[in-house]
N, C-alpha and C positions, 0 to 999 in steps of 0.2 A: 108284321116284324113282331117277334115275341119280345114281351116286356123284361128288360133287365132285372135280375135279381140282385138284392143289396143285403147287407146285414143290418137288422133292426134290432131294438130291445124296448122294453118298456120299463118307466122309472116311476116311481112315486115322488112327489116333489114337495118339499117343505114349504110352509107359509113364508112369505116375504121376511118377517121379522127373524125368523130361524134361519133362512137361507142368507140373510146379511151377516148374521153371528158367524155362521159355517165359512162363509166366503173369506172372512177377515183371517181366520185360522188358515185356512186354505192358501190365502195369498202369502202370509208370512212363511209358511212351510215352503212353498215354490220358491220364494226368494232365496232361501236358505238351502234347499236341497235339490232344486231344479224339479223339471217335470213340467207336462202340459196342463193348461187351464181347463177346467169343466165345471159345469153346474153341480152343486149339492144334489144328490138323489140317492134313493134307495133302489136299487134294481129288482123289478119284479119278474121280468123275463129277460133271460141273457141273451147273448148273440144268437139270433135265429135268421136263416137266409130266406128271403121271401121277395116277390115283387112287390112293388110300392102299392099296388092295388089290393094284393092279397093282405099285406100288413095292416092296411086301412080297414078292410072288412073285419079281420079278426080284433082290432083294436076297438072299433066301433061296437062290435058284438060282444066283447068283454066289458065294455063301458056301461052298456044298457043297464046291468044290475050293480054298478058301481055308483052309488049316488051320495053318500055321506062322506064328510071328512072324518079321518080318524086319528087317533093319538098313537105316537110312537115313543118309546122310551129307550134311551141308550142304557147300556150296560157297562161298557168299559171302551178305554181307547187299546187298540191291538194293531198287530201288523202280521201280514201274510208273507207267501212265499213266491207270489208272481206279481208282475207290472200292475195288473188292473186291481190288485189287493194289496197294495203296499203298506199304507197306513190308513186305518179306518176305525170308526166308531161300530161297535158291536151292539146291535140292538136287542132288547128283550124279545124273545120269540113268542110273543102274545098270540093267543088264537086268532085274534083280529088280523095281526099281520101276516101270520102263516096262513089263514083264510084268503086275504086278497091275492096272495101269491099263488096258491093252488088254483083260484078261480082264474087268474089271468094266464098261467101256463096251461090250464086245461083248454082255454079258448084258443090259444095259439099252437097247441099240440106240442108243447116244448118238454123235451125229456132231458133232465140233467143227470150226468153221471156221479153227481154228489148230492147230498142232502142240502136243502135251501139253508143258507146261512145268512139272515138278514142284516146287513151292515150299510153303512154310509162311508163311502171313501173319501179321505182327505187329501191324499196325495197318490199319485200313480208314479211309478219309476222302478228302475231295477237299482235297489240299493243294496249294500251290505246289511247283514244282520247288525252290525254295530251302529251303521247309519240309521236304520230302521229303529232300533231302540233309542237313538239319539231324537229322532224325529217325534216319537212316541213321547218322550220325556218334554219335547218342546210343546207339544199339545198342551200338556198338563201346565206349563207355565204360562202359555199363551192364554188359556181360558180353562181354569181349575175345575169348573164344574160341567165342561163339555161331556165328559164320560158318563154323566147321569143326567143329561138334558132330557127334557120331554118336550114335544112339539107336535103339531097337526100336520097331517098330510092334506093339502087342500086341492091337488090336482094330480092327475096321471098323464103322463107324455109317452108319445110315440116316438121314439128317435132312431135316426139313422146313425150307426155305430160301427163302422168299418174297424174291427180290432186289428186289422194290420196296419192302420194309420195310427202309430204312436204319437203323432203330433196333435191328433185330433180335429185337424182344421176341416177335415171332410164330414164331422159330426153335426148334426142339428136336429132339432125337433121338427117333427113332420105334422104332428097334431097333439092337441092338448084338450083334455077333459077335466072342466073344473067339478069339484065336489062341493057339496053344500055343507056349512058349518052346522 
């Protein structure tokens, strides 16, 4: 029997201290604006349909050359035009951030229809422009320096992320690769 294909993504994961700080803001936004719960992350490889064994092979191969933790710096709080980019922190597109993305997408054979925009989502949802603007302003009230936060990425995760499931209940981490500080 042929192995079933699912949707996978590769995420860069913040250190625990940064994760806790981000989660507090994310929880406050969800309580006010709704939306599903998800872990703070920076997407390196967007939704790609593979079997689990293909995804794990590509993930392990990509991780062989990813050894060291790296630093990311936020540039601003912003909002987008679709569910998975509702309200987010835009990252400085440093050479290291862009190189890790290129490295991972190369191993996965992932081709995006748009240039990579490194970001960390704070809220998923279908909100009006006015609501997104309010949520953006709320972030600045909840944690005024979040838009310029700098933190380390200390692990890379392979996640099952069925984009049709907007509750995110089917989402989960399949494998985790620790980076060395």
